[in-house]
C-alpha positions as CSV (number, residue, x, y, z in Angstrom):
1,X,27.8,-119.9,-88.0
2,X,30.9,-120.6,-90.0
3,X,34.2,-119.5,-88.4
4,X,37.0,-117.9,-90.4
5,X,39.2,-120.6,-89.0
6,X,37.0,-123.5,-90.1
7,X,38.6,-123.8,-93.5
8,X,37.6,-127.5,-93.7
9,X,33.9,-126.4,-93.7
10,X,34.7,-124.0,-96.6
11,X,36.1,-126.7,-98.9
12,X,34.6,-128.0,-102.1
13,X,33.5,-131.6,-101.8
14,X,34.7,-132.3,-105.4
15,X,38.1,-130.6,-105.6
16,X,38.8,-130.5,-101.9
17,X,40.1,-126.9,-102.2
18,X,38.6,-123.7,-100.6
19,X,35.5,-123.0,-102.6
20,X,36.0,-120.7,-105.6
21,X,32.7,-118.8,-106.3
22,X,30.9,-120.9,-103.7
23,X,27.4,-122.3,-104.5
24,X,25.0,-124.2,-102.3
25,X,23.1,-127.2,-103.5
26,X,19.3,-126.7,-103.1
27,X,18.7,-130.4,-102.3
28,X,21.0,-130.8,-99.3
29,X,22.6,-127.4,-98.7
30,X,26.2,-128.6,-99.1
31,X,28.7,-126.3,-100.9
32,X,31.0,-126.6,-103.9
33,X,32.9,-124.4,-106.4
34,X,30.6,-123.1,-109.1
35,X,32.9,-124.5,-111.8
36,X,32.9,-127.9,-110.1
37,X,29.1,-127.9,-109.7
38,X,28.6,-127.3,-113.4
39,X,30.4,-130.6,-114.2
40,X,27.7,-132.6,-112.3
41,X,24.4,-134.0,-113.4
42,X,23.6,-135.7,-110.1
43,X,24.2,-134.2,-106.6
44,X,27.5,-135.6,-105.4
45,X,26.3,-135.4,-101.8
46,X,22.8,-136.9,-101.7
47,X,22.6,-138.3,-105.3
48,X,19.5,-136.4,-106.2
49,X,18.8,-136.3,-109.9
50,X,18.4,-133.0,-111.7
51,X,21.0,-131.0,-109.9
52,X,20.2,-127.4,-108.9
53,X,22.2,-124.9,-106.8
54,X,22.2,-121.2,-105.8
55,X,25.0,-118.7,-105.3
56,X,26.0,-118.5,-101.6
57,X,26.7,-114.7,-101.2
58,X,27.4,-114.9,-97.4
59,X,29.9,-117.7,-97.9
60,X,31.6,-115.9,-100.8
61,X,32.1,-112.9,-98.6
62,X,33.6,-115.0,-95.8
63,X,36.0,-116.8,-98.2
64,X,37.1,-113.6,-99.9
65,X,38.3,-112.3,-96.5
66,X,40.3,-115.4,-95.7
67,X,44.1,-114.7,-95.4
68,X,46.3,-115.7,-98.3
69,X,49.6,-114.8,-99.9
70,X,51.1,-114.5,-103.4
71,X,53.1,-117.6,-104.5
72,X,55.6,-115.4,-106.3
73,X,56.5,-112.7,-103.8
74,X,55.0,-114.1,-100.6
75,X,53.2,-110.8,-99.9
76,X,50.3,-111.4,-97.4
77,X,46.8,-110.4,-98.6
78,X,43.2,-111.6,-98.6
79,X,41.9,-114.1,-101.2
80,X,39.9,-111.3,-102.9
81,X,43.0,-109.2,-103.4
82,X,45.1,-112.1,-104.7
83,X,43.8,-112.5,-108.2
84,X,44.3,-108.8,-109.2
85,X,47.7,-108.7,-107.4
86,X,49.0,-111.8,-109.2
87,X,48.2,-110.3,-112.7
88,X,50.6,-107.4,-112.0
89,X,53.1,-108.9,-109.4
90,X,56.6,-107.9,-110.4
91,X,57.9,-111.3,-109.3
92,X,55.4,-113.3,-111.4
93,X,56.9,-116.2,-113.3
94,X,56.2,-116.8,-117.0
95,X,56.6,-120.2,-118.6
96,X,57.7,-120.5,-122.2
97,X,55.6,-122.9,-124.3
98,X,58.4,-123.7,-126.7
99,X,61.0,-124.8,-124.1
100,X,61.4,-125.2,-120.4
101,X,62.4,-121.6,-119.6
102,X,60.7,-119.8,-116.7
103,X,61.4,-116.2,-115.5
104,X,60.1,-112.8,-114.6
105,X,58.4,-110.6,-117.2
106,X,61.6,-108.7,-118.4
107,X,63.6,-111.9,-118.5
108,X,60.8,-113.8,-120.2
109,X,60.4,-111.1,-122.9
110,X,64.2,-111.1,-123.6
111,X,64.1,-114.9,-123.8
112,X,61.2,-114.8,-126.4
113,X,62.8,-112.1,-128.5
114,X,66.4,-113.5,-128.6
115,X,65.6,-117.2,-128.5
116,X,62.3,-117.6,-130.3
117,X,62.3,-114.7,-132.8
118,X,61.9,-117.1,-135.6
119,X,58.6,-118.5,-134.3
120,X,57.4,-114.9,-133.8
121,X,58.4,-113.7,-137.3
122,X,57.4,-116.7,-139.4
123,X,53.6,-116.5,-139.3
124,X,53.7,-112.7,-140.1
125,X,56.3,-113.2,-142.8
126,X,54.5,-116.1,-144.4
127,X,51.3,-114.0,-144.5
128,X,53.2,-111.1,-146.1
129,X,54.8,-113.4,-148.7
130,X,51.4,-114.9,-149.6
131,X,49.8,-111.4,-149.8
132,X,52.7,-110.2,-152.0
133,X,52.3,-113.1,-154.4
134,X,48.5,-112.6,-154.7
135,X,49.0,-108.9,-155.3
136,X,51.5,-109.2,-158.2
137,X,50.4,-110.2,-161.7
138,X,46.9,-110.2,-163.1
139,X,44.0,-112.5,-163.9
140,X,45.5,-113.7,-167.2
141,X,49.0,-114.5,-166.1
142,X,50.7,-116.5,-163.4
143,X,52.1,-113.9,-161.0
144,X,55.2,-116.0,-160.3
145,X,56.0,-116.0,-164.0
146,X,56.6,-112.3,-164.2
147,X,58.6,-111.9,-160.9
148,X,62.1,-110.6,-161.8
149,X,65.1,-110.5,-159.5
150,X,67.6,-107.6,-159.2
151,X,69.6,-109.0,-162.1
152,X,66.6,-108.9,-164.4
153,X,66.1,-112.7,-164.5
154,X,62.6,-114.2,-164.3
155,X,62.2,-116.0,-161.0
156,X,59.6,-118.5,-160.0
157,X,58.4,-119.7,-156.6
158,X,59.8,-123.2,-155.9
159,X,58.3,-126.1,-154.0
160,X,59.7,-124.8,-150.7
161,X,58.5,-121.1,-151.0
162,X,61.8,-119.8,-152.2
163,X,62.5,-118.0,-155.5
164,X,64.6,-119.5,-158.2
165,X,65.7,-118.2,-161.6
166,X,67.4,-121.5,-162.8
167,X,70.5,-119.7,-164.0
168,X,74.1,-120.5,-163.0
169,X,75.1,-119.0,-159.7
170,X,77.9,-116.4,-159.8
171,X,79.3,-117.7,-156.5
172,X,78.8,-121.5,-156.6
173,X,77.7,-123.4,-153.5
174,X,79.3,-126.6,-152.4
175,X,76.2,-128.8,-152.2
176,X,74.2,-128.3,-155.5
177,X,75.0,-128.4,-159.2
178,X,75.8,-124.7,-159.3
179,X,72.5,-123.6,-160.7
180,X,69.8,-121.5,-158.9
181,X,67.1,-124.1,-158.4
182,X,65.2,-124.5,-160.5
183,X,62.6,-126.0,-158.1
184,X,64.4,-126.4,-154.7
185,X,67.8,-126.3,-153.0
186,X,70.1,-123.3,-152.9
187,X,69.3,-120.1,-154.8
188,X,71.5,-117.2,-156.0
189,X,71.9,-114.0,-154.1
190,X,69.5,-112.1,-156.3
191,X,66.7,-114.7,-155.7
192,X,67.5,-114.8,-152.0
193,X,67.0,-111.1,-152.0
194,X,63.5,-111.7,-153.4
195,X,62.9,-114.2,-150.6
196,X,63.9,-111.6,-148.0
197,X,61.8,-108.8,-149.6
198,X,58.7,-111.1,-150.1
199,X,58.9,-112.2,-146.4
200,X,59.8,-108.7,-145.2
201,X,62.6,-110.0,-143.1
202,X,65.0,-107.7,-141.2
203,X,68.6,-107.6,-142.2
204,X,70.5,-110.6,-140.9
205,X,67.7,-113.1,-141.7
206,X,67.6,-115.4,-144.7
207,X,65.6,-118.5,-145.8
208,X,67.5,-121.8,-145.7
209,X,67.1,-124.3,-148.6
210,X,63.9,-125.8,-147.2
211,X,62.2,-122.3,-146.8
212,X,62.7,-121.7,-143.0
213,X,63.6,-118.3,-141.6
214,X,67.2,-118.5,-140.3
215,X,69.7,-116.2,-138.6
216,X,73.2,-116.1,-137.4
217,X,73.0,-116.6,-133.6
218,X,75.2,-115.8,-130.7
219,X,77.0,-119.2,-130.9
220,X,78.4,-118.2,-134.3
221,X,76.1,-120.7,-136.1
222,X,73.0,-120.3,-138.2
223,X,69.8,-121.6,-136.7
224,X,66.1,-121.7,-137.7
225,X,64.6,-122.9,-134.3
226,X,62.5,-125.5,-136.1
227,X,62.2,-129.1,-135.0
228,X,64.9,-131.4,-136.3
229,X,63.3,-134.8,-135.4
230,X,60.5,-133.9,-133.0
231,X,59.4,-131.0,-130.8
232,X,62.1,-131.9,-128.2
233,X,65.0,-131.5,-130.6
234,X,65.2,-128.1,-132.3
235,X,67.8,-126.3,-134.4
236,X,68.7,-123.8,-131.6
237,X,71.9,-122.4,-130.1
238,X,70.7,-123.3,-126.6
239,X,70.4,-127.0,-127.5
240,X,73.7,-127.0,-129.6
241,X,71.7,-128.7,-132.3
242,X,71.8,-127.6,-136.0
243,X,69.7,-128.9,-138.9
244,X,71.4,-129.8,-142.1
245,X,69.8,-127.0,-144.0
246,X,71.1,-124.4,-141.6
247,X,74.6,-126.0,-141.6
248,X,74.6,-125.5,-145.4
249,X,73.4,-121.9,-145.2
250,X,76.1,-121.2,-142.7
251,X,78.8,-122.1,-145.2
252,X,77.2,-119.7,-147.7
253,X,76.5,-116.9,-145.2
254,X,79.6,-114.8,-145.9
255,X,80.1,-116.1,-149.5
256,X,77.1,-116.5,-151.7
257,X,75.0,-114.2,-149.6
258,X,77.6,-111.8,-148.2
259,X,75.9,-108.6,-149.6
260,X,72.7,-109.6,-147.9
261,X,74.2,-110.4,-144.5
262,X,77.1,-107.9,-144.0
263,X,76.7,-104.4,-142.6
C-alpha cells in the first residue's frame, strides 16, 4: 500500500514531479501524469510499443490529500484545494507581458491602466476608425473624398491613418513646410480633431505624425508606448525613452493642438 509519506513513489517518471491526474500504464503498472503520458508513443518504462494507460482513481485520491501550500500567501492546504485557492488568492502575483512588472491584482490593474493604456486603446480605436471609414460615403464615391473637417475643408486619409486637408496650417509647426499633409507628417488642429473622433479617443489623447495614439504622461512628456528600435526599447515614461514622433507632438501639444488638449 502506498503511504502518504512516500512521495517518491507518487512521482511521474517523466517530469519527476508528484503526478498530476495520475494514470497507470497497462503494460507495466507504473505511473505518470496524464499530460506526460499523452506525449509518449512507447512506454517509457518497459519500451512496449502501442502505449495504453488507465486512470488511477485510488492514486489520485491519495495525491489530492497530500499537504501543500500556496506559493503566494504560504497558507497550508491540501493539493486538491490549491488550484481553486490560487485562482482567488489575494496575494497572487500577476506578470505583465509588455514589461517586467509583477504585482498583486490591484497593483497590476493600475499598472496596466496607467502604463499600457495605449496598447489597450489602440486595437479598439483602430477598429472604430476602420468601421467609421467604411460607414461613410456610398458605393459610387470614395468615402475619404467627402470627409470634411470642422473648418469645412475636405480631408483625406493619409498613408499613416491620419486625416489631411492639404491647406496651410493656422499655427505652423516647426518641422514641416507649414501645410497640413497632404499625405503624411503633421496635420492641422481641425484634421487632428477628425483623427480623435474617428478613433473615438478620450480627451488628452492625440495621434502622432506616424499615426500612433499618444498622450501626455506623468513625466511631462508625450509618449505612445510603441517600440522605438525593438520590443525592449519603448517610448514610455518608465524607460525615459521618447520616439522622435512624440517629441515633435510634444512641441505642438499646447500650441497647434491646444484646443484639443486643454481643459
